[in-house]
C-alpha positions, -999 to 999 in steps of 0.1 A, spaced: 671 -248 -118 695 -219 -119 682 -190 -138 705 -176 -165 710 -148 -190 719 -150 -227 720 -131 -259 714 -136 -296 745 -134 -318 753 -136 -355 789 -145 -361 783 -144 -398 776 -107 -395 810 -98 -380 847 -102 -389 860 -135 -375 888 -116 -358 860 -100 -335 845 -132 -324 869 -140 -295 866 -105 -281 828 -106 -283 827 -140 -266 849 -128 -238 828 -97 -232 796 -119 -231 812 -141 -204 824 -111 -185 789 -96 -186 775 -127 -169 758 -143 -198 754 -181 -201 737 -188 -234 743 -175 -270 718 -184 -297 733 -186 -332 726 -200 -367 688 -196 -372 692 -172 -403 725 -185 -418 714 -212 -443 731 -193 -472 764 -196 -454 759 -233 -443 748 -244 -478 760 -218 -503 751 -240 -532 728 -271 -533 743 -299 -515 776 -282 -509 781 -275 -471 804 -251 -455 806 -259 -418 842 -246 -411 831 -211 -401 803 -224 -378 827 -249 -363 850 -221 -353 822 -198 -341 809 -226 -318 844 -234 -306 852 -197 -299 820 -193 -279 824 -226 -260 861 -218 -251 849 -187 -234 826 -208 -212 793 -201 -231 766 -225 -240 753 -225 -276 716 -226 -286 718 -237 -323 690 -227 -345 679 -245 -376 679 -220 -405 646 -231 -421 630 -196 -417 654 -182 -443 657 -205 -474 685 -191 -497 679 -178 -531 690 -209 -548 661 -228 -532 636 -207 -552 652 -219 -583 650 -255 -573 614 -251 -560 597 -221 -576 563 -232 -562 575 -234 -526 565 -197 -519 533 -192 -499 505 -174 -516 484 -148 -497 447 -148 -497 446 -128 -529 467 -155 -546 499 -133 -546 533 -150 -538 552 -141 -506 584 -135 -525 621 -138 -517 640 -108 -502 632 -111 -465 623 -142 -445 596 -169 -439 590 -171 -476 579 -207 -477 547 -228 -476 545 -253 -448 528 -278 -471 553 -279 -498 569 -314 -498 599 -304 -517 608 -277 -493 601 -300 -464 627 -325 -479 652 -297 -482 647 -288 -445 651 -324 -435 685 -325 -453 699 -293 -437 686 -303 -402 701 -338 -406 734 -324 -416 735 -300 -386 723 -327 -362 749 -352 -374 777 -326 -371 767 -308 -339 745 -333 -320 773 -345 -298 792 -311 -297 797 -303 -259 791 -266 -266 757 -271 -282 735 -273 -252 702 -266 -268 684 -263 -301 658 -240 -316 637 -250 -345 631 -225 -373 622 -190 -361 589 -174 -350 564 -197 -367 536 -176 -380 554 -143 -378 544 -118 -407 511 -138 -411 528 -168 -427 508 -197 -414 480 -196 -439 490 -203 -475 467 -205 -505 491 -223 -528 487 -255 -549 507 -273 -522 483 -262 -495 453 -270 -517 465 -305 -523 474 -310 -486 440 -297 -475 421 -320 -498 440 -350 -485 435 -338 -448 397 -335 -454 396 -370 -470 413 -384 -440 390 -367 -416 356 -372 -433 362 -403 -454 334 -394 -479 321 -362 -495 287 -368 -482 300 -368 -446 318 -336 -452 286 -320 -468 266 -329 -437 292 -317 -413 297 -284 -431 259 -278 -438 267 -275 -475 231 -278 -485 231 -240 -478 236 -220 -510 241 -253 -530 276 -257 -518 277 -295 -519 307 -314 -532 308 -346 -551 345 -352 -549 372 -341 -525 392 -328 -554 364 -302 -561 371 -285 -528 392 -253 -530 406 -230 -503 383 -206 -486 395 -175 -503 385 -154 -533 348 -161 -526 322 -135 -535 311 -131 -499 321 -148 -468 329 -185 -471 313 -213 -451 326 -209 -415 329 -246 -413 351 -247 -443 373 -220 -429 375 -236 -395 388 -269 -410 413 -249 -432 426 -233 -400 428 -266 -383 447 -281 -413 471 -251 -414 478 -255 -377 485 -292 -382 509 -283 -410 529 -262 -386 529 -290 -360 541 -316 -386 567 -293 -400 581 -288 -366 579 -325 -357 599 -333 -388 628 -312 -373 625 -325 -337 625 -361 -347 658 -356 -366 675 -336 -339 666 -362 -312 681 -390 -332 715 -373 -330 715 -350 -299 705 -353 -263 702 -315 -259 667 -299 -253 648 -284 -282 629 -251 -281 610 -230 -305 606 -191 -301 569 -181 -303 556 -146 -305 532 -123 -286 495 -123 -296 501 -147 -325 475 -174 -325 475 -187 -361 484 -222 -350 480 -243 -319 511 -237 -298 502 -266 -275 503 -288 -305 538 -279 -314 548 -277 -277 540 -314 -274 571 -322 -296 594 -297 -278 613 -297 -244 611 -259 -239 587 -232 -250 603 -198 -255 589 -165 -268 602 -132 -281 593 -104 -258 591 -69 -272 570 -50 -248 572 -15 -264 568 -29 -300 538 -49 -288 521 -19 -271 525 3 -301 516 -24 -327 493 -50 -313 475 -40 -281 441 -23 -286 443 -1 -256 430 35 -252 453 63 -262 459 74 -226 470 38 -216 495 37 -244 508 72 -235 512 62 -199 532 31 -207 549 41 -239 584 35 -225 575 6 -203 550 -17 -221 517 -28 -210 519 -40 -174 502 -74 -181 510 -84 -216 545 -99 -209 531 -116 -178 503 -132 -198 527 -148 -223 550 -159 -195 521 -178 -180 509 -191 -214 543 -203 -225 549 -220 -192 518 -240 -199 529 -247 -235 563 -259 -223 548 -279 -195 567 -260 -170 599 -253 -190 601 -219 -208 625 -192 -218 626 -158 -232 646 -163 -264 645 -126 -275 642 -98 -250 638 -62 -262 669 -42 -250 661 -8 -267 642 7 -295 630 -19 -321 626 -13 -359 592 -28 -368 565 -11 -348 546 20 -360 565 40 -333 597 28 -316 605 47 -284 634 41 -261 627 21 -230 626 39 -197 659 33 -178 655 2 -157 629 -17 -179 655 -41 -194 661 -51 -159 624 -52 -149 614 -73 -179 640 -98 -171 631 -102 -134 595 -104 -142 602 -134 -165 622 -151 -138 594 -145 -113 571 -164 -136 594 -193 -139 617 -186 -168 649 -206 -170 667 -181 -192 663 -146 -206 682 -139 -238 685 -104 -250 682 -96 -287 708 -88 -299 745 -86 -289 754 -58 -313 732 -35 -333 735 -44 -370 747 -15 -392 730 -30 -423 698 -47 -438 663 -46 -424 671 -46 -386 697 -19 -385 675 3 -365 669 -25 -339 690 -18 -308 713 -44 -291 733 -46 -260 761 -29 -279 759 0 -303 771 -6 -338 805 8 -328 807 -19 -300 803 6 -272 778 -5 -245 741 6 -251 718 13 -222 706 -23 -216 742 -35 -213 746 -21 -178 711 -34 -169 719 -69 -180 750 -68 -160 730 -57 -129 706 -86 -134 735 -111 -138 750 -98 -105 716 -101 -88 710 -136 -101 744 -147 -86 732 -135 -52 695 -146 -55 685 -181 -46 668 -200 -75 634 -184 -82 609 -212 -83 573 -210 -94 546 -209 -68 513 -227 -69 483 -206 -81 448 -207 -67 434 -194 -101 433 -211 -135 426 -195 -169 417 -217 -199 432 -206 -232 423 -223 -266 438 -214 -300 409 -230 -319 385 -206 -301 406 -176 -314 402 -190 -350 365 -194 -345 357 -159 -333 380 -145 -359 361 -164 -385 327 -153 -371 332 -124 -348 297 -111 -352 309 -78 -340 339 -58 -351 353 -54 -316 349 -90 -305 382 -109 -301 388 -141 -281 424 -133 -275 416 -99 -260 386 -112 -240 409 -137 -224 436 -111 -219 410 -87 -203 401 -114 -178 438 -120 -170 444 -83 -165 415 -82 -140 431 -111 -121 465 -94 -121 451 -61 -108 441 -82 -77 476 -93 -73 468 -130 -81 491 -157 -95 475 -173 -125 481 -206 -143 470 -208 -178 458 -242 -189 450 -258 -223 414 -265 -234 417 -303 -229 427 -301 -192 412 -330 -174 420 -321 -138 411 -288 -120 415 -301 -85 444 -278 -78 425 -247 -83 399 -227 -63 388 -205 -91 386 -215 -128 377 -191 -156 369 -202 -192 357 -172 -212 348 -177 -249 356 -214 -254 342 -223 -288 334 -259 -277 340 -275 -244 362 -306 -247 351 -338 -230 380 -338 -205 373 -303 -195 336 -309 -191 344 -338 -168 370 -317 -149 344 -290 -144 318 -314 -132 342 -327 -106 356 -294 -96 350 -283 -60 358 -246 -65 342 -217 -83 340 -217 -121 330 -188 -143 324 -196 -179 313 -173 -208 305 -154 -228 301 -175 -259 314 -206 -241 303 -238 -257 282 -220 -282 292 -240 -313 297 -276 -321 331 -289 -333 317 -285 -369 309 -248 -363 270 -250 -359 248 -239 -332 241 -268 -308 207 -280 -295 202 -279 -266 211 -243 -268 243 -231 -252 259 -230 -227 244 -264 -218 263 -268 -186 253 -296 -163 232 -284 -133 229 -249 -147 194 -241 -160 202 -212 -184 202 -210 -221 212 -183 -246 183 -172 -266 197 -142 -283 231 -125 -287 240 -90 -297 274 -74 -304 276 -38 -290 291 -8 -308 318 10 -286 292 37 -277 264 13 -267 273 -3 -233 248 -23 -214 248 -8 -178 246 -31 -149 224 -25 -118 254 -29 -95 277 -6 -116 298 -10 -145 285 -24 -179 286 -51 -205 306 -40 -236 314 -55 -270 291 -85 -265 258 -93 -246 237 -125 -244 201 -128 -233 194 -157 -210 163 -176 -199 160 -203 -172 158 -208 -135 194 -203 -125 201 -178 -98 208 -143 -110 239 -127 -94 243 -97 -118 216 -81 -137 215 -55 -164 194 -23 -159 171 -35 -186 163 -66 -165 182 -93 -184 205 -115 -163 242 -107 -167 257 -135 -144 238 -165 -134 248 -194 -111 239 -228 -98 261 -236 -68 296 -226 -76 291 -229 -114 287 -194 -130 279 -182 -164 287 -147 -176 264 -135 -203 286 -107 -217 319 -89 -218 322 -70 -185 341 -37 -183 368 -31 -158 345 -20 -130 321 -50 -134 349 -74 -138 367 -64 -106 335 -68 -87 328 -103 -101 364 -115 -95 367 -100 -60 334 -117 -50 347 -151 -64 379 -147 -44 360 -139 -12 338 -170 -17 369 -192 -21 391 -176 5 416 -164 -20 438 -136 -8 433 -107 -33 452 -74 -31 439 -47 -54 469 -29 -68 474 7 -80 476 12 -117 509 0 -131 520 -19 -100 521 -56 -103 528 -85 -79 541 -120 -85 547 -146 -58 573 -173 -62 579 -203 -40 603 -181 -19 598 -144 -27 571 -118 -34 581 -96 -63 566 -61 -69 571 -45 -104 565 -9 -110 556 -2 -146 550 34 -139 573 63 -149 570 76 -113 576 61 -79 550 38 -64 543 34 -27 532 -1 -14 535 -17 19 557 11 33 582 7 6 588 32 -23 594 15 -55 613 36 -81 601 41 -117 607 9 -136 617 -6 -103 617 -41 -89 613 -49 -52 613 -84 -36 610 -97 -1 613 -133 12 581 -151 20 
């Protein structure tokens, strides 16, 4: 499939006389896609039941006449003010019971049936009108589910929905009481209607209660999204996408992805480095204008899995953003590097956010491809360069990977509910392993937790999985390569209790976790071969072979054949040794890379990306700062 560029555009923000000129400039720049509509509900339906499509008709026709393809977004992330008058209880409530009020966006509760009915009406009206429009070549549902911590709602609608969800799952209060262990602290319920939401408790709520609430909330996002996709598909043959975010795990993206054709995500490398990545200060300083060298790639691989091979960047940072604690300007060349890295990971399209910087409202400090006065901003020229290079470059297809990394959203909820240590995070554990693989120059496929076939992979890693699914257990048992599981893998039942036999309970591996400890930042556990366990350590007993041992004598990595269990969170030094040894055992070509230099192989080319602010030397080639170098394979 041909790789393409696009941009996010808001015709309702600009005089109509400007639309044609904007469309012509987009086409001349080499753009293919234009996303519109996702925040324009108040202009589509200015009063209840009264639609104004004329302006949107003209905008779509103007863009299409310039040869551009439209991604039409449903506007359900921004219900207009009149909606609150019709449904005053549709607002989500935070964990303290306070409403998430009108005046920005995402101010709705996924469980509110009245709001869902309003969404069905507007999506139906859009799909009926534009479903066969030749210029509408793709759809986007809503915008950034879960952004601004909006998945969990503690409203009456959520309470009612949760009670019904529990009744469907457990069928009787007695079954629920047994599953949750409610005999503890006299928490037993006689009726499903007695069950509240797990907030405003004196101390921590029952983790089983919280885990089921997280599952329910995720299912609500999935069903809310499905409501829209089913309507659109009845009227349009165009593919449907949703734009996910980085390091947002409040709902199961694989669940929503099952109802979509394309997974996309919104890539803001500098904002994420400043706002979300728990990296040391020197790391953030080194990459302050480039972004973390692995964060974007991790999400590229994750959303390729969520999209079952089809994925886009729906929003790519072009300059300073407005929402992070600090918002530096990207190093010249980074808007080009980020796009090419996405294409090397299999992206079909990269769409910059946004066309022109808005001179008003909340995002007026967010850069675009154009300045507010319509003059080109820095990324304009870089986008033009990428467009020219794409025209000359053969299609960039993904390459097969030798390494698989399992990712599970439910495990992230579990260890957020019961971290046991302030610094333990499932997401950052998995990301740490991914960074170690990337430092060795490896292609990585990220797989869902119910994967049932691992035969394509020589090395499989599954850190921190809350509970191993039956398909994954079977796949691991049949796997002929090396597998490294742990820490915390298979350490809880699906009902959030400690299983017996004790974890990890892996077939053929005689090892059990008899004690765990979470480690303060200044209390590492040194390993005899160098490096240390940090954040988390487990003490094992059993007859499995010991491959790594702590200086205090406790096993740190044990194995039986090619099945390995890691009894802690290895630091960088220990992780690189463990991964390198596994690669050698499986005959996987590994290529330790200098800091900030990353590699990605496609079916036809090897790409090198220099995330450094200084030149990098590799393979006899000097790669400039923020540079991209590729060679044919």
